[in-house]
C-alpha positions, 0 to 999 in steps of 0.5 A: 499500500505504501508503494502506491501511495509513493507512486501516486505522489511521484506521478503528481510530482512528475505532473507538477514538474511537467506543468512548471515546465510548460509555463517556463517554456511558454514564457521563455526561450528554450536556452533560458529556461533552466532545469533548476528553475523548473524544479524550484518552482515545484520545490524538488531537487533538479536530480529528481527532474532528471530522473523524471524526464531524462533531459531538458530536450525530453522535458521540452518535447513532452510540454509540446506533447501535453500542450498540443494533445496530438492524439486528440488532434487526430481522433476526429472524422477522416473525411473532414480532417482540415475542417476539423483542424481548423475548428480545433485552432479556433476553439483551443486558443481563442478567447483564452486567459491571460495565464492560459498557455496555449501549444503555439506559446511554446512553438513561438518562444523557442523557434529560433533555438537550434537545440529546440528547433530539432525538437520542433521539427521532429514533433511537427513531422511525426506527430502532426504532418505524418498522422494528417497525412495517413488520414488525407490520403492523395498527395498526402505529404505535401497537402499535409504539410501545407495544411499544417503550415496555414493553420499554424500560420493562422494560429499564430497570428490569431492566438499568439499576436491577436491580430484583428479580425483573426481573433473573432470568436469560434464558428465565426466568418473567417473559420467558415471561410476556410477551404474544405478538403474538396477544395483544397485537392 
């Protein structure tokens, strides 16, 4: 019984470390985020952060996955995947509070980092573009990359830079004006 309590406590601490890392990576560049700072935020020794995640790079990758939730992105219907992804861009971050972290916040803060860009490239390729390509079929790799690029661009302008009229509410004119998959063929 003690082991189960310890395991749950360890899992809760790991989650707290991940949440602290998400906040740090969303507010600062990859280079300026330190594992010691994350450990201090949670009140644990930095060695425990290493034990849980192995490296800063791995913690960054898990932070990306936790905020993007790629498995949920592709749980939608295959026939209408572009519409589904557009809805995710408009629903996930639009109207969020100032202290809420959006998936693009982490990406934008670390694009210029050579270390982080490798993780970002692998994540985008393996967890976004490839699963999207599997869903859309014909000329899949190119189409999936273009769809991802367009939606990422809209997402950054809407949710990070907050450019009007891109900040309209979910289901608005902009979302409804995006091309449907049949138009993108």
